N, C-alpha and C positions, 0 to 999 in steps of 0.2 A: 557303650557297644564296641568301638573299635579293638577290648580285650575279646567279644565273641566272636568278631572276624578273623581277630588273626587266628584264633583258635578252626578256625573253618576254613580259613582260602592260605596259601602261599603267597609268598611274594612274586612280582614277576616285573620283568623289564625286559632290553633289550640292547643291546651293543651298541659301539660309535658305524657298527657298519651295518648295521640293520636293516634298512631299505634305502632303496634310491628311486632316482624319478621313474625310470622304465618296470621299477617294479607296481609304479600306481595304476595296472591295470583291473580288470575284474573282483577286488579286494587280492593279486597277487596270489588269484587261486593258482595250482601247479594246473599244465597240459592233462596230467594224468587222475583226473577227480573221478571219482564211480568206486570200482573194487571193494574190497572191504568194506570199506563207509556204507557203500550206497547198500549192499545185503544185511547190513546189521539197521540202517535207517527203515528199510522197507520191511526188514522182522519186527520194529518197533511197531509201524505203520503211520504213516503220516496223513492227519487228517486237517485240511484247508483249514485258518481259523476262522473265524465269521468276521467280516468285513467291518473294520475301525471306522466311526464315525469320524467328520473334522474336529467337533466339539471333543470330543476321545484324545484324539490326537495333540490336538491342542493342548488340553490339561495333562498331558503325557509331558511332555517339553517342557510347560511351566513347569511343572512342577520340581524343577531343579532349580529354582530360582534363578539360573544363570539367563540375563537379561541379553548379554550377547550371541544369543542364539533366536531366529527365526524360519518360521513356519509358514509357510502357505500350503494351501489344500485347493484342488479340487475334484469334488465329489463327484463332478458330470465326466472326465478323465478317470477317478479310481485310484488318487494318487496324493502325496503332500510331498515337498517338499524342503527342506531342511540347507539351511544355509549359518555355517556357525564359522570364527574365525580358529575353533580349533584351540586355541589359548585359555588354559585351564580358569575358571572365578577364584581362583585361589592363591597365596603365592605358594611356589615352587622354590623345594631345597634340594633338587637333583643334586647327583655329582659327575654327570656326564659333562666333557666337554663343549656339547653341542646347545648353545640357546633357545630358548621357546620362543617364535618368530608366527605372527600370523600366517595361518594357510588358504583361508578363505574357503571353505569346504562348501560344497553347495551337491546336496543326493536327492535324487529323487525315488522315492519308495510306492510300493503300492499297497491302498489301503485294504485288501483281501490280498495277501498273498497265495499264489498256487503251489500245492506241490509237483516237484520235474518227476519227469521217469526215472533218472538217477540225480544221486547226488554225486557234488563236487567237492574234493577235500581243499582242506584252506592251513590242513596243517604244514606246510610248507611254504606260505604266502609270507612275502613279504610285502610290508605296508597296511591300508587299513583295511579291516573284513566285516565293519559295520561302526554306528557309533553311538555313543551313549546320550544320555537326555540329557545330558549338559554339555553336547559338541563336543566332548572328545571325543577322538577316534579309537577303535579299539583292534588290538593287531593280533596275527593269532600266534601259537604257544611256540614257534619256535626265531631261534637267533638268524644272523646272516653265515652262521659256523654249522646249522642244524640242531644246535643245542637245545634243551629246555630253557627256554630263556628265564622266567619265576627262579628257578633253582640256581642258573649261574652266574647272574647278573643281576640280584637283588643288592646288593650295592650300590649298585648306583641309582634305584630309587628316590625319590622321596616318599614324605610320610603318608601319601595317596597313591601309592605301589605306582608310580607312573614317570616318565622322563621324555628325550627329547632323544629324535632320531637323526644324522648328520642333513636333512634337509629341515630342522629344526620345528619338526612337528612334534609336538607332544602327544603322546598314546598309551594304554596301559593295556598290558599284557597279562593280569587277574586284576581282582577283588577292587568291587566297588564301592568301596567303601566310603568314597567322597563325591559320588554321585550328585546326593541332595547337599553338598559343600562340607564344608573339613568338617567334621564334628556332627553332621548326619545321622540322624539316627535311618537308617534300611526297615527297622519295623515298625517305625509309623507310621512310612510309607506300604504296610502291606496291603492287599483289595479286602474286601468288604467280607470273602469270603473267606478267609486267611490264608490267602496264598501267597507268595514271597512278592515284592512287589517290581513294577515294572523298570525294567530301568535302559534299555537301549533298544536298537537295533539291527538284525544283521544285513548285509547289501541284500541279499534276497527277502526283504519284507518280514522276515519274522523274528515276532521279539524273540526280545531276550529281557528274563529274569536273575531276579535277585536269587542267592544260594537258599536252599533249606537249610532249616538247624540242623545239627549234624545227628542229631538222632531220630530223625526221619527223614533220609536219603531219598529220593524217586529215580525207580530206575529208569538211564537216562542210554538211549543209544550211542555210538560211536562220536555221533554231531553232536551228543552233549544236550540233547530234545527228548521229548515224548510229546504225546497228545492226551490232553485231559477233555471230559465232554464237554466243558465251558469256553476250554480257546482254542481248541484246536490243538495242532502241533505250535511247540517253542520248544527254547532256549534256556536254560537255569545257568550259572557260573556253577564250578567245583573247585574242590581245591586239590585238584589234580589234573592233568593234561588231558582235553584242550583247553581248562579253564572255561574260556566264553564257547564258544564255538569251534567245531572237529570237521565240519563241511556245510555245505549249502544246500538245503532240502527242497531252495524253489531257484527262480534262473536270476542270479547275482545284477545287481545294475552298478552302472559304472562311477563311482565318485568324482566329483570334476574340482582340482585346486585350483583356484585361482590366483594363486602365489606361491607353487609349488617351490621354496627354498627359506633359502637366512638373506633380511637383507642388513 
């Protein structure tokens, strides 16, 4: 499976200056969101996905096998809350000088995300723009210098395509190959209709799915998403920028790090 994903996806990463505490706002989104991204998303059409049940959300996070992720759900409020250290459930051989340390992330997301009237770009973000179901944050496609992080900084990544920023927060920029554990098989977690596996959620609550096989690429908009009749709007990982998410199509929630930094 690793060989298949290597053929599908580029390596991703960020450098020592990738994120600062000040950047951990609403996903680090730049203030100039919308524009071309908004036009592209509206052209593709954002259809609000059906509401997830608490049981479905719990099962999605449990599928990663990471016991360090806790999820609570309030059906009455229409939200679920993920709490996670952000430390991957495997040993990392990353080569940055930054250690990996617990961040104690907490984020509350909607069970039924709604489409906003415009999108918010995250291409120039610095910091989390969402979380995988294993509790690891995923970042935007650029490093602090505005370069394409996966193509420029791949040498610093571990064999799960993750590494730590200067605040010791481990994260991904691309390639979800270890979401179900090192050596985990994404194909083993495909949905019943053959759709790629659910692997995470952007901070606007819209779900992120694994990549399609390269022979069957879907038509995606600039936000890296599309709508279908079963799931409504959702994102997919891709082998080219923005890799995970290019812009929010809903209203992003602000993640809280109770221990943002290095101990």
